[in-house]
C-alpha positions as CSV (number, residue, x, y, z in Angstrom):
1,M,335.7,-17.1,8.6
2,N,332.1,-18.2,8.2
3,Y,329.7,-15.3,8.8
4,T,325.9,-15.8,8.9
5,P,324.2,-12.4,8.4
6,H,320.9,-13.5,9.9
7,P,319.5,-16.3,11.9
8,V,317.3,-18.7,10.1
9,L,313.9,-18.7,11.8
10,P,311.7,-21.9,11.9
11,P,308.7,-21.9,9.7
12,K,305.2,-21.1,11.1
13,S,302.8,-24.0,11.2
14,T,299.6,-24.2,9.0
15,G,297.9,-26.3,11.6
16,V,298.6,-24.0,14.5
17,T,297.5,-21.0,12.3
18,Y,294.2,-22.6,11.5
19,L,293.6,-23.5,15.1
20,L,294.2,-20.0,16.2
21,W,292.0,-18.7,13.3
22,F,289.1,-21.0,14.3
23,F,289.1,-20.3,18.0
24,F,290.5,-16.7,18.2
25,G,290.4,-15.4,14.6
26,L,287.9,-12.6,15.3
27,L,290.5,-11.3,17.8
28,G,293.3,-11.5,15.2
29,V,295.4,-14.0,17.2
30,H,296.4,-15.9,14.0
31,Q,297.6,-12.6,12.4
32,F,299.8,-11.9,15.5
33,Y,301.1,-15.5,15.2
34,M,302.2,-14.8,11.6
35,G,303.9,-11.6,12.7
36,K,301.4,-9.3,11.1
37,I,301.0,-7.0,14.1
38,G,299.1,-4.2,12.3
39,R,296.6,-6.5,10.8
40,G,296.2,-8.3,14.2
41,I,295.4,-5.0,15.8
42,L,292.9,-4.2,13.0
43,Y,291.2,-7.5,13.6
44,L,291.2,-7.0,17.3
45,L,289.5,-3.6,17.1
46,T,287.0,-4.6,14.4
47,G,286.2,-8.2,15.1
48,G,288.0,-9.5,12.1
49,V,286.8,-6.5,10.1
50,F,283.2,-7.5,11.0
51,G,283.9,-11.2,10.2
52,I,284.4,-10.6,6.5
53,M,288.2,-10.8,6.5
54,W,288.1,-13.6,9.1
55,L,286.1,-15.7,6.6
56,I,288.4,-14.7,3.7
57,D,291.4,-15.9,5.8
58,L,289.9,-19.4,5.7
59,F,291.0,-19.6,2.0
60,T,294.1,-17.3,2.1
61,I,296.0,-18.6,5.1
62,P,298.2,-21.1,3.1
63,G,299.3,-18.3,0.8
64,Q,299.9,-15.9,3.7
65,L,302.0,-18.6,5.4
66,R,304.1,-19.2,2.3
67,N,305.0,-15.5,2.2
68,V,305.7,-15.4,5.9
69,N,307.8,-18.5,5.9
70,A,309.8,-17.4,2.8
71,Q,310.6,-14.1,4.6
72,R,311.6,-16.0,7.7
73,A,313.9,-18.3,5.7
74,V,315.9,-15.3,4.5
75,G,315.7,-13.5,7.8
76,I,313.4,-10.6,6.9
77,S,310.9,-11.0,9.7
């Protein structure tokens, strides 16, 4: 009997994340896309934490996606 304990989820795209960041980043849409609901709500209510975290995301999105995709590969999120 072959039992798979969790479904393997497809990885999130870097290109899609950057597009969402550029056009809707101050609203946190890219955070919602990555499955970070709490952070997405924070961005939505504060305008990307007054634009500071939105700008920091420009440089940290690849690392955030590596973590998200690693979690998705083992079925965590």
